[in-house]
C-alpha positions in Angstrom: 71.7 58.8 -0.8 72.3 61.8 -3.3 72.2 65.4 -2.9 68.3 65.0 -4.8 67.0 62.3 -2.7 68.5 64.4 0.2 66.4 66.7 -1.2 63.3 64.7 -1.4 63.7 63.4 1.7 63.5 67.3 3.1 60.6 68.3 1.5 58.6 65.1 2.2 59.4 66.0 6.2 58.5 69.4 5.6 55.2 69.0 3.7 54.0 66.1 6.3 54.6 69.1 9.4 52.5 70.8 6.8 49.8 68.1 6.5 49.2 67.7 10.0 49.0 71.5 10.9 46.6 72.8 8.2 45.0 69.2 6.5 46.5 67.4 3.0 43.6 69.8 1.2 44.3 73.2 3.0 48.0 72.7 2.6 49.5 74.2 -0.5 52.8 74.1 -2.3 53.6 77.3 -1.3 53.4 76.2 2.1 55.4 73.3 1.6 58.0 75.4 0.0 58.5 77.8 2.4 58.7 75.3 5.1 61.4 73.5 3.4 63.7 76.7 1.9 62.6 76.1 -1.3 60.8 78.1 -4.2 57.5 76.9 -6.0 59.3 76.4 -9.2 62.5 74.7 -7.5 59.9 72.1 -5.7 57.8 71.5 -8.9 61.1 69.9 -10.3 60.8 67.2 -7.3 56.9 66.6 -7.3 53.8 67.6 -9.7 51.7 68.3 -6.8 51.4 67.9 -3.0 49.6 64.3 -3.4 52.2 63.0 -5.1 54.6 64.1 -1.9 52.4 62.9 0.5 52.0 59.6 -1.3 55.6 58.8 -1.5 56.2 59.9 1.9 53.6 57.4 3.0 54.6 54.8 1.2 58.5 55.3 2.3 57.2 55.6 5.8 55.0 52.6 5.4 57.9 50.4 4.2 59.5 51.0 7.2 56.4 50.4 9.2 55.9 47.0 7.6 59.1 46.1 8.3 59.3 46.7 12.1 56.1 45.2 12.4 57.1 42.2 10.7 59.6 41.8 13.7 57.4 42.2 16.3 55.0 40.0 14.9 57.7 37.4 15.3 57.8 38.0 18.7 54.1 36.9 19.2 53.0 33.3 20.3 50.8 31.1 17.7 50.5 31.7 13.9 46.7 32.6 14.3 47.8 35.4 16.9 50.4 36.7 14.8 48.5 37.2 11.8 45.5 38.5 13.6 48.1 41.0 14.9 50.2 42.0 12.1 46.5 42.5 9.6 45.1 44.5 12.9 48.1 46.5 13.4 48.8 47.4 9.8 44.8 48.9 9.6 45.6 50.9 12.6 48.4 52.2 11.2 47.0 53.3 7.5 44.4 54.9 9.6 46.3 56.9 11.6 48.5 57.8 9.0 45.6 59.7 7.5 44.0 61.0 10.6 47.3 62.5 11.7 48.1 64.2 8.1 44.0 65.1 8.2 43.1 63.3 4.7 39.6 64.6 3.7 37.4 62.0 1.9 37.8 64.7 -1.1 41.6 64.3 -1.2 41.6 60.2 -0.3 39.3 60.0 -3.5 42.5 61.7 -5.5 45.4 60.1 -3.9 44.2 56.0 -3.6 44.7 55.4 -7.4 48.3 56.3 -7.5 48.9 54.8 -3.6 47.5 51.1 -5.1 50.2 51.3 -8.0 52.8 51.6 -5.6 52.0 49.5 -3.0 52.5 46.8 -5.4 55.8 45.9 -4.6 55.2 46.1 -0.9 52.1 43.7 -1.1 54.3 40.9 -2.5 56.5 41.4 0.4 53.8 41.2 3.1 51.9 37.8 1.2 56.0 36.2 1.4 55.7 37.1 5.1 52.5 35.9 6.2 53.2 32.5 3.6 56.4 32.1 6.1 54.3 31.9 8.9 51.8 29.4 7.6 54.5 27.7 6.2 56.6 27.2 9.6 53.6 26.8 11.3 52.0 24.0 8.9 55.8 22.2 9.2 55.1 22.1 13.3 52.0 20.5 12.8 50.3 23.5 14.1 47.9 23.6 11.1 46.6 21.6 8.1 46.9 23.0 4.7 48.2 22.1 1.5 48.4 25.8 0.3 50.0 28.4 2.3 50.7 30.9 -0.6 46.8 31.1 -1.5 45.9 31.4 1.9 48.4 34.3 2.7 47.4 35.7 -0.4 43.5 35.7 0.4 44.1 37.2 3.9 45.9 40.3 2.2 43.6 40.6 0.0 40.8 40.4 2.1 42.0 42.9 4.5 43.0 45.3 1.6 39.2 45.1 0.0 37.5 45.2 3.5 39.6 48.7 4.0 39.2 49.9 0.5 35.5 49.0 0.4 35.3 51.4 4.0 37.1 54.4 1.8 34.7 54.2 -0.9 31.7 54.1 1.0 32.7 57.1 3.2 34.1 58.7 -0.1 30.5 58.0 -1.9 28.7 59.3 0.9 30.6 62.3 1.4 32.1 61.5 5.3 34.0 64.1 7.1 36.0 61.3 8.8 36.6 57.7 8.0 35.3 55.5 10.7 37.9 51.9 10.2 35.5 49.9 13.2 34.0 47.7 11.4 36.9 46.8 8.5 39.0 45.8 12.0 36.0 43.8 13.3 35.5 42.0 9.9 39.4 41.4 9.9 39.3 39.9 13.0 36.4 37.5 12.4 37.7 36.3 8.9 41.6 35.5 10.5 39.4 33.2 13.2 37.0 32.1 10.3 40.0 30.3 8.2 42.0 29.2 11.5 39.1 27.2 12.2 39.3 25.4 8.8 42.9 24.8 8.9 43.6 24.4 12.5 45.4 21.1 13.1 42.7 19.3 15.0 44.3 16.7 17.8 
């Protein structure tokens, strides 16, 4: 890791502490600069605004979380349980990130477009992981399916769409907090519905 990357990690850590303390909306670049021991002008060399810091750190931490989650998922028994656990855990993780850093719906509206732009690479990795689980279960004759790649894509896309729909409704309704309870229920139902169709009949 070069010096610039080391400074960015320090900025990210300091910023996340500020977001937890004050909330993303109320935190200023001055707060972050002071916490990391830089002046505001120096901070602009690394980031244009506080939202960019949040997104970059959230993506970086998200990548680490997804890697650890995939290892935990492999320890679960049965492919349906593995996939349900994976999709539910990732939704809970993103919910916790927003809540822990006190991200308001107004701030969420600003960061979502950039977040999805950067999230694309991680989506490919997630779909590949689910595809491997489905292929393995098909080879072991647990499932009866012809297109595991497309099924994995549908699972991730629908889970993301349910999450995104909840967020957009909260933004439109100007809700104070985002409640993902229904998204979680719908995700569980989606997984059970798909597996009813592809589970191998004895």
